[in-house]
C-alpha positions, 0 to 999 in steps of 0.5 A, a space after each residue: 475533479 473526475 468522478 472518483 470513488 473508493 472502497 475502504 473509506 474507514 481506513 487511514 488512507 480512506 479517511 484522508 482521501 475523503 477529505 480530498 473529495 474522493 467518495 465512498 463505496 459502501 459495500 462488502 467487497 466479498 459480495 459481488 452482487 452488492 459491489 455491482 449494485 453499489 457501483 451501478 448507482 454512482 457510475 464512477 470514472 475511477 475506483 480506488 481499492 483500499 479495502 483489505 486485511 492489512 494486519 500482517 500477523 493476523 494474515 499469517 495465522 492459518 485460521 484466518 487464511 480463508 478470510 484473508 483470501 476472500 478479502 485480499 484476493 477475491 474482493 479485488 477480483 469482484 471490484 475490478 470486474 465490476 469496474 471493467 463492466 461499467 468502464 471505470 479505471 481500477 486502482 489497487 493500492 499495494 505494498 512493499 510486502 510483495 518483495 522479499 527484502 533480501 537485497 542486503 546492499 543498502 543501495 539496492 531497492 525495488 522499482 516497478 520492474 523488480 521481481 516480487 517474492 513475498 515472505 509472508 501470507 499478507 504479501 502473497 495475497 497482495 501479489 496474487 491480487 496484483 496478478 489480476 491486472 493481466 485479466 483487466 486492461 483498466 487495472 492499475 497498481 500503486 505500491 507504497 511503503 510505510 506511511 507515517 505521521 506524528 500520531 503513528 510514530 508516537 504510538 510506537 514510543 517505548 518499543 525496541 526498533 529494528 536496525 535491520 528492517 529498512 523502508 522507504 518511509 513517506 510522510 502521510 500528507 505527502 503521500 495523499 497529495 501525490 496520490 491525488 495528483 496521480 488520480 487526476 492525471 491517471 491517463 498519463 500514469 504507468 500500469 504500476 507506480 511506486 509512490 513512496 519516500 525517496 530515501 530508504 532507512 532503518 526503523 532505528 535510524 528513522 526513530 533516532 532522528 525523530 526523537 533526536 536520540 541515537 541511544 534508543 532501544 533497538 535490536 539487530 535480529 528478528 524478534 518473535 512475531 507471527 509473520 516474517 517481515 521483508 528486511 530491506 523492502 525499500 522502494 524506488 521508482 523508474 518514473 521520478 518526473 511524474 510526481 514530486 519526490 519527498 524523503 522522510 526528512 522532508 
């Protein structure tokens, strides 16, 4: 395997990638000197950047903006610049939250060439971080949508599910296996790639099928949250032959 390291090892994705042999970079991404010292000790070929503030409602609060910017934007710049300094390919994990989700026809989804337009501050910081790709020729982006497993779905039981919020849901192990294939063939991969489920459905449909019950609690308009969500933020890819394609049903 190529010498692959990652930030954000303590997150859900980081823990799974660690099981696949991706090694941790233990550093505060907001501290450029610490990042440089850490990377120079291990000299990776690839750095996967997972560290970030991902709680959308936390990111939306005015009092948290400075913390979110320092982590989700300046942290990305720090790691990307150090990766370039030591000749490593930098991979940013991004999100469907960079899109507005205002494509109301069900067959309209976002591919790698679609124009981003975030509707919340989290999405804005992810888009700003993506913009750094213009500064670093070694910079690649992987976007995904909602990743699920039994544990994560079961944690939502008893809630009311939105029938108007659609995602290209992907089973967590499918994402991990595809992402590892991506990393081990990274020289063949485009600058931006969507690794996501091949079908886009609503939260209500997903949970109805999961529970075998179409009479579950649901709502058809926004309920009170700190941050607006993109409604139809389903992703698709212009490169379906590069990696296996899985739907949420798989």
